[in-house]
RODO-2510 file (C-alpha; in nm, 4 decimals, decimal comma):
residues 325
     n   res          X          Y          Z
     1     m    -5,0667   -15,3624    30,1011
     2     a    -4,9327   -15,2999    29,7817
     3     t    -5,2494   -15,2609    29,5644
     4     d    -5,4625   -14,9190    29,6163
     5     f    -5,7913   -14,8338    29,4732
     6     t    -5,8621   -14,4323    29,2462
     7     f    -6,1516   -14,3230    29,0957
     8     s    -6,2690   -14,1830    28,7792
     9     i    -6,5219   -13,9507    28,7630
    10     s    -6,7245   -13,8363    28,4824
    11     t    -7,0518   -13,5524    28,4564
    12     t    -7,3407   -13,5990    28,3250
    13     r    -7,5828   -13,2732    28,2932
    14     f    -7,9314   -13,3508    28,4598
    15     d    -8,1278   -13,0755    28,2419
    16     e    -8,4777   -13,1372    28,0727
    17     d    -8,2968   -13,3279    27,7886
    18     y    -8,2116   -13,5556    28,0269
    19     s    -8,1653   -13,9662    27,9479
    20     p    -8,0074   -14,1801    28,1683
    21     s    -7,6837   -14,4257    28,0240
    22     a    -7,6319   -14,7462    27,9722
    23     g    -7,3988   -14,7354    28,3088
    24     s    -7,6334   -14,5037    28,5576
    25     r    -7,7817   -14,6353    28,8451
    26     i    -8,0793   -14,6869    28,7617
    27     t    -8,2557   -14,6505    29,1534
    28     t    -8,1197   -14,2602    29,1616
    29     n    -8,4417   -13,9550    29,1799
    30     f    -8,3285   -13,8469    28,8797
    31     a    -8,3085   -14,1389    28,6860
    32     n    -8,6483   -14,2048    28,7980
    33     l    -8,8274   -13,9409    28,6569
    34     a    -8,6084   -13,9147    28,2938
    35     r    -8,7856   -14,2734    28,2625
    36     g    -9,1627   -14,3088    28,0470
    37     e    -9,3864   -14,1150    27,8376
    38     g    -9,3844   -13,7438    28,0271
    39     r    -8,9782   -13,7700    28,1074
    40     r    -8,9281   -13,4078    27,9401
    41     e    -9,2496   -13,2644    28,1412
    42     n    -9,0940   -13,4343    28,4749
    43     l    -8,7513   -13,3067    28,4361
    44     r    -8,8857   -12,9688    28,3304
    45     g    -9,1399   -12,9427    28,5825
    46     a    -8,8982   -13,0513    28,9104
    47     l    -8,6147   -12,7900    28,7254
    48     a    -8,8346   -12,5264    28,8200
    49     m    -8,9326   -12,6167    29,1294
    50     i    -8,5819   -12,5695    29,1801
    51     d    -8,4761   -12,2436    29,0901
    52     a    -8,8701   -12,1044    29,1830
    53     r    -8,7066   -12,2465    29,6161
    54     v    -8,3675   -12,0908    29,5038
    55     n    -8,4944   -11,7366    29,4416
    56     d    -8,7190   -11,7241    29,6876
    57     l    -8,4933   -11,8759    29,9615
    58     a    -8,2446   -11,5615    29,7919
    59     g    -8,5494   -11,2688    29,9017
    60     h    -8,6738   -11,2952    29,5387
    61     p    -8,9815   -11,4983    29,5910
    62     g    -9,1734   -11,5260    29,1783
    63     g    -8,8847   -11,4111    29,0899
    64     d    -8,6715   -11,5422    28,7926
    65     r    -8,2957   -11,3548    28,9005
    66     y    -8,1150   -11,7105    29,0147
    67     t    -8,0914   -12,0293    28,8241
    68     v    -7,9465   -12,3668    28,8937
    69     e    -7,7838   -12,6162    28,6768
    70     l    -7,7265   -12,9867    28,8589
    71     d    -7,4475   -13,1903    28,6740
    72     i    -7,4891   -13,6062    28,8212
    73     v    -7,1032   -13,6661    28,9063
    74     s    -7,0761   -14,0667    28,8458
    75     v    -6,7282   -14,2419    29,0182
    76     d    -6,6117   -14,5461    28,9302
    77     l    -6,3649   -14,7792    29,1446
    78     h    -6,0446   -14,8408    28,9758
    79     v    -5,8819   -15,1448    29,1447
    80     d    -5,5666   -15,1090    28,9346
    81     a    -5,3686   -14,8599    29,1149
    82     a    -5,2214   -14,6795    28,7867
    83     g    -5,6222   -14,6383    28,7179
    84     h    -5,5891   -14,9043    28,4530
    85     g    -5,8785   -15,0739    28,2833
    86     a    -6,2326   -15,0304    28,2744
    87     g    -6,3355   -14,9364    28,6451
    88     v    -6,6294   -15,0595    28,8598
    89     p    -6,9329   -14,8027    28,8748
    90     l    -6,9654   -14,7030    29,2183
    91     i    -7,1246   -14,3671    29,3610
    92     e    -7,3350   -14,1043    29,2551
    93     m    -7,4370   -13,7433    29,3913
    94     l    -7,5142   -13,4245    29,2286
    95     d    -7,3001   -13,1267    29,1939
    96     v    -7,4526   -12,7617    29,1889
    97     h    -7,3801   -12,4429    29,0602
    98     i    -7,6030   -12,1348    29,0898
    99     v    -7,6405   -11,8843    28,7984
   100     d    -7,7045   -11,5316    28,8391
   101     t    -7,8708   -11,4073    28,5361
   102     v    -7,8560   -11,0442    28,6248
   103     t    -7,5009   -11,0374    28,6681
   104     g    -7,3868   -11,3561    28,4992
   105     e    -7,1990   -11,4757    28,7851
   106     r    -7,2350   -11,8872    28,8162
   107     t    -7,1525   -11,9183    29,1692
   108     h    -7,0908   -12,3176    29,2597
   109     g    -7,2416   -12,4671    29,5171
   110     i    -7,1943   -12,7425    29,6994
   111     t    -7,1870   -13,1886    29,5804
   112     g    -7,3342   -13,4405    29,7152
   113     n    -7,7030   -13,3484    29,7385
   114     n    -7,8482   -13,6869    29,6425
   115     f    -7,5976   -13,9441    29,6920
   116     s    -7,6248   -14,2757    29,5974
   117     s    -7,4243   -14,5952    29,6089
   118     y    -7,3830   -14,9347    29,4484
   119     v    -7,2530   -15,0748    29,8123
   120     r    -7,5338   -14,9180    30,0094
   121     d    -7,7931   -15,0913    29,7675
   122     y    -7,6014   -15,3954    29,8780
   123     d    -7,5815   -15,3046    30,2147
   124     f    -7,9933   -15,2186    30,2210
   125     s    -8,1116   -15,5060    30,0119
   126     v    -7,9096   -15,8005    30,0792
   127     v    -7,6731   -15,7968    30,3387
   128     l    -7,9327   -15,6522    30,5703
   129     p    -8,3144   -15,8409    30,4629
   130     a    -8,0561   -16,1598    30,4845
   131     h    -7,8970   -16,0737    30,8244
   132     n    -8,2693   -16,0296    31,0158
   133     a    -8,3559   -16,3537    30,7858
   134     n    -8,5713   -16,6064    31,0449
   135     t    -8,5090   -16,3527    31,3933
   136     a    -8,7568   -16,1922    31,6542
   137     e    -8,6039   -15,8490    31,6517
   138     f    -8,4479   -15,6392    31,3370
   139     g    -8,0399   -15,5208    31,3649
   140     a    -7,8015   -15,4879    31,1721
   141     p    -7,4195   -15,7442    31,1335
   142     s    -7,1654   -15,5538    31,3541
   143     d    -6,9478   -15,4632    31,0353
   144     f    -7,2646   -15,2901    30,8374
   145     g    -7,1130   -15,0002    30,6560
   146     v    -6,8159   -15,0404    30,7389
   147     l    -6,6386   -15,1078    30,3963
   148     h    -6,9052   -14,8511    30,2774
   149     g    -6,7543   -14,5743    30,4638
   150     l    -6,3907   -14,6574    30,3843
   151     l    -6,4454   -14,6567    30,0473
   152     f    -6,6622   -14,3262    30,0935
   153     q    -6,3190   -14,1654    30,2963
   154     h    -6,1301   -14,3134    30,0743
   155     f    -6,2754   -14,1138    29,7577
   156     v    -6,3451   -13,8254    29,9104
   157     q    -5,9721   -13,7789    30,0304
   158     s    -5,8255   -13,8927    29,6990
   159     e    -5,6754   -13,6994    29,3903
   160     a    -5,9336   -13,7388    29,1713
   161     y    -6,1910   -13,6385    29,4433
   162     r    -5,9996   -13,2647    29,5209
   163     e    -5,8758   -13,2134    29,2022
   164     a    -6,2922   -13,2092    29,1041
   165     f    -6,4600   -13,0559    29,4101
   166     a    -6,3276   -12,7667    29,6212
   167     q    -6,5405   -12,8878    29,9728
   168     p    -6,6537   -13,1893    30,0956
   169     p    -6,9876   -13,2975    30,0158
   170     v    -7,2727   -13,2810    30,1917
   171     i    -7,5572   -13,5169    30,2170
   172     c    -7,9069   -13,4090    30,2494
   173     i    -8,1625   -13,6356    30,2508
   174     s    -8,5166   -13,7184    30,4281
   175     v    -8,5275   -13,7022    30,8201
   176     s    -8,6184   -14,1098    30,9186
   177     t    -8,9450   -14,2159    31,0258
   178     s    -8,8687   -14,4152    31,2789
   179     k    -8,7573   -14,1364    31,5195
   180     t    -8,9359   -13,8311    31,6863
   181     y    -8,7981   -13,5193    31,6555
   182     r    -8,7607   -13,1630    31,8659
   183     r    -8,7028   -12,8413    31,7826
   184     i    -8,3944   -12,6873    31,9696
   185     g    -8,2937   -12,3227    31,9881
   186     e    -8,0990   -12,2807    31,6870
   187     r    -8,1792   -12,0615    31,3712
   188     h    -8,0148   -11,9896    31,0973
   189     p    -8,0844   -11,7731    30,8278
   190     v    -8,0891   -12,0209    30,5520
   191     l    -8,0836   -12,3068    30,7446
   192     g    -8,3832   -12,1550    30,9336
   193     v    -8,4670   -12,3862    31,2698
   194     e    -8,2885   -12,7279    31,3681
   195     y    -8,4260   -13,0413    31,5268
   196     e    -8,2681   -13,2939    31,7352
   197     q    -8,3799   -13,6617    31,8208
   198     s    -8,2863   -13,9163    32,1385
   199     e    -8,1196   -14,1218    31,8880
   200     y    -7,9675   -14,1813    31,5768
   201     s    -8,1430   -14,3893    31,3525
   202     m    -7,9627   -14,6922    31,1299
   203     t    -7,9501   -14,4195    30,7902
   204     d    -7,7314   -14,2407    31,0486
   205     r    -7,5014   -14,4908    31,1641
   206     y    -7,4321   -14,5569    30,8120
   207     f    -7,2982   -14,1871    30,7466
   208     a    -7,1160   -14,1828    31,0712
   209     k    -6,9401   -14,4462    30,9158
   210     m    -6,8591   -14,2549    30,5903
   211     g    -6,6508   -14,0006    30,8360
   212     l    -7,0461   -13,8127    30,8065
   213     d    -7,1529   -13,6066    31,1103
   214     v    -7,5128   -13,5012    31,0666
   215     r    -7,7836   -13,1656    31,1863
   216     y    -8,1529   -13,1418    31,0966
   217     f    -8,2659   -12,8148    30,9885
   218     m    -8,6280   -12,6937    30,8446
   219     p    -8,6094   -12,3859    30,5879
   220     h    -8,8347   -12,0992    30,6233
   221     g    -9,1068   -12,1505    30,3878
   222     a    -9,0628   -12,5734    30,4209
   223     v    -9,2969   -12,8005    30,6035
   224     a    -9,0442   -13,0294    30,7493
   225     p    -8,6438   -13,0724    30,8354
   226     l    -8,4317   -13,2079    30,6133
   227     a    -8,1483   -13,4421    30,7355
   228     f    -7,7804   -13,2862    30,6516
   229     y    -7,4650   -13,5116    30,7004
   230     f    -7,1607   -13,3458    30,6446
   231     q    -6,7256   -13,2502    30,7598
   232     g    -6,6339   -12,9817    30,9318
   233     d    -6,8428   -12,7378    31,0227
   234     l    -7,2198   -12,7062    30,8011
   235     l    -7,2721   -12,3797    30,9184
   236     a    -6,9658   -12,2263    30,8441
   237     d    -6,8128   -12,4031    30,5504
   238     y    -7,0320   -12,2565    30,2880
   239     s    -7,2188   -11,9942    30,2034
   240     d    -7,5082   -11,9334    30,2249
   241     l    -7,6042   -11,9510    29,8122
   242     a    -7,4538   -12,2578    29,8409
   243     l    -7,6860   -12,3737    30,0868
   244     i    -7,9607   -12,2099    29,9467
   245     g    -7,8863   -12,4026    29,6502
   246     t    -7,8545   -12,7120    29,7951
   247     i    -8,2013   -12,7232    29,9811
   248     g    -8,3627   -12,5845    29,6697
   249     t    -8,2381   -12,9376    29,4905
   250     m    -8,3577   -13,1504    29,7469
   251     e    -8,6545   -12,9927    29,8886
   252     a    -8,7647   -12,9984    29,5023
   253     f    -8,6922   -13,4083    29,5101
   254     q    -8,8222   -13,4811    29,8414
   255     k    -9,1901   -13,3228    29,7628
   256     i    -9,1734   -13,4796    29,4741
   257     y    -9,1429   -13,8583    29,6107
   258     r    -9,2545   -13,8052    29,9890
   259     p    -9,5376   -13,5335    29,9567
   260     e    -9,7099   -13,6968    30,2491
   261     i    -9,3530   -13,4989    30,4646
   262     y    -9,2439   -13,2448    30,2740
   263     n    -9,5696   -13,1394    30,0721
   264     a    -9,7602   -13,2384    30,4000
   265     v   -10,0350   -12,9576    30,5015
   266     v    -9,9569   -12,8896    30,8229
   267     p    -9,6288   -12,7972    30,8983
   268     a    -9,3973   -12,9832    31,1812
   269     g    -9,4635   -12,8547    31,4831
   270     d    -9,1481   -12,8442    31,8066
   271     v    -9,2198   -13,2064    31,8200
   272     y    -9,2652   -13,4414    31,5240
   273     r    -9,2749   -13,7794    31,3943
   274     p    -9,2564   -13,7804    31,0084
   275     t    -9,5408   -14,0224    30,8229
   276     l    -9,5676   -14,1658    30,5127
   277     d    -9,9657   -14,2437    30,6533
   278     n   -10,0263   -13,8476    30,6327
   279     a   -10,3402   -13,7535    30,4062
   280     e   -10,2914   -13,4261    30,4439
   281     f   -10,0340   -13,3539    30,1948
   282     t   -10,0670   -13,2544    29,8581
   283     t    -9,9344   -13,3595    29,5116
   284     t    -9,6622   -13,1288    29,2740
   285     g    -9,8129   -13,3365    28,9741
   286     i    -9,4727   -13,4801    28,8502
   287     a    -9,5101   -13,8621    28,8063
   288     y    -9,2215   -14,0276    29,0025
   289     d    -9,3318   -14,4212    29,0760
   290     r    -9,1893   -14,5038    29,4350
   291     e    -9,2413   -14,8439    29,3687
   292     e    -9,0884   -14,9492    29,1304
   293     r    -8,7764   -14,7578    29,3074
   294     s    -8,7967   -14,9834    29,5990
   295     r    -8,8286   -15,2586    29,3260
   296     l    -8,4705   -15,1316    29,1717
   297     a    -8,3144   -15,1183    29,4570
   298     v    -8,2965   -15,4725    29,4856
   299     t    -8,1582   -15,5424    29,1911
   300     q    -7,9238   -15,3079    29,1987
   301     g    -7,8110   -15,4592    29,5248
   302     k    -7,7708   -15,7982    29,3523
   303     y    -7,5920   -15,6335    29,0373
   304     a    -7,3278   -15,4919    29,3079
   305     e    -7,3472   -15,7670    29,4579
   306     e    -7,2340   -15,9617    29,1358
   307     h    -6,9713   -15,7807    28,9183
   308     f    -6,8433   -15,5812    29,2853
   309     m    -6,8338   -15,7365    29,6117
   310     t    -6,8602   -16,1203    29,5099
   311     p    -6,5680   -16,1206    29,2477
   312     y    -6,3173   -15,8594    29,4248
   313     r    -6,4490   -15,9471    29,7886
   314     d    -6,0951   -16,1032    29,9193
   315     l    -5,9379   -15,7737    29,7903
   316     l    -6,1897   -15,5758    29,9643
   317     d    -6,1491   -15,7674    30,2458
   318     e    -5,7006   -15,7448    30,2768
   319     w    -5,8119   -15,3265    30,1366
   320     a    -6,0316   -15,2983    30,3814
   321     t    -5,8520   -15,4309    30,7165
   322     s    -5,5587   -15,2377    30,5920
   323     r    -5,7018   -14,8737    30,6410
   324     v    -5,8482   -15,0272    30,9646
   325     g    -5,5201   -15,1362    31,0724
***
């Protein structure tokens, strides 16, 4: 096809003064924390949790040698290959820097982390429920996630991404509550002990269409494994400090909004089935409205349908066909 998609990137510092912009995705974890009367206390508490965990993993428990700086990366898609005109909001994720307060050295960590996407909200909140309406067995359309995966891979390969970031993104999220994980022999000095499962979850398969492999690790001092989605070699491509920045950041978010799993009293054993029905956990004291997040995911999915999927459907189908073919 004669026209291809291009991307533009903007960043917003995520700190205790952060306030979601009018164009920010409303379902992101950082936007949820930054609303309400206690927004500043929420943000300050989350950032303190991140710094504490980073120092712990870096060998300075209880110390303050390292501090983390986070930027929200917002990605707009332009249907005009020349990049003219307003873009369509597509993706938001976090970019991490780790600052050594003793030497002043500032290390660029990993991009990705808390990944969110308008098209993903559309797929899971609009397409999937519609497909499963009035059906006895839960399933997904045969092309579920294909367009999203192609758009993501096109973005990572784009000039805009390569100019901004030296390495591919790593997305770190919770393990699935629908699967059982078993500990295996692999142990990494930062990532910790590795788990595996016999069957991929729907999220694993969805991320695979984005060109991402998955491995599950439980870092030292954690109580549950995290899912890491990546390209290349997770263990060799990123420095220990970069991995520490991602673990510290994403463990904090998981403890806040999934404390039943990531702030559980009893840590995961050799065989582990995560559940939100666990009653033995501690809370972080940081306010997070999980019910609101679920409602807003549907709102965001319908927004994507109205402002992106429907008006550009023919163009998107043509573009996707050209990429697959």
